[in-house]
N, C-alpha and C positions, 0 to 999 in steps of 0.2 A: 607617318605609316599610314593612317587612316586615311589620308586620301589617294594614296598609293590602291592601297584594297578597298577602294571605294570602285576601283573601275575594273576589279577581275569581273568578271561575266562565267564562270567557269562553277562548278561547284564543287567546295571545299571543305578539307575536312581541318579542324581544328581539334586538337590535343591539348589537352593543358594537364601537370599534373598535381595532384591534388595537394605536396607540398611546397611547390614551387613556390620559393622568396622572388624569383625576377620578376617573371611573367605569372601572377597567380591567376587562378582560377578566377576569381570577382572582376578580376582590370579586365583579363580578357574580356568575359560576359558585358562589362560596362563601356570597354573603351572601342576595340575591334568588332566583335560579331555586329553591333546596329554598320557597320561600312560595312561588312560584307553578306548581301542579302541571300546568297542560296551555300551560306555555311552551314553546317553540322555541325556542333559544340559536343565532346564529351571529356571527360574527367578522370584522366587516371589513377585508382587509388593510393595512397600506399609511395608517391614518387614525387622525384622535383627538377628540375630544368631539365634534367637528364636525361629524357625518356626512353632514346633507343638505346641508352646505356643502361639504367634501371630498371627497365620495364622492356623489352626487344621482346619477349612475347605477347604482351598487351598491343603492344603499337602494333605487329604486323597483325592483330585479328581486327585491328578496327579499322586497317589498311585494306583489309581483305574483304570484310566487310561490307565498307564504304564502295569500292569497286563493284564490289556485286549488288550495290542498290543502286549505281548507276546503269546497270542492262549491260553492261560491256563485256 
């Protein structure tokens, strides 16, 4: 995954669930983020791996904030 991620040139928002046991935030910080130079990383509190189902309002807010920050 990191080889493919290193080819991404666009801005990226990486969201991690604080309680995610499949892809924990510390693993994403250590293994994914160094490969994606334009990534923004946010941890969604009190949530697991299924962020859109567990924290839809937080995911929506993070996406809106991210896209506004792109100047689009």
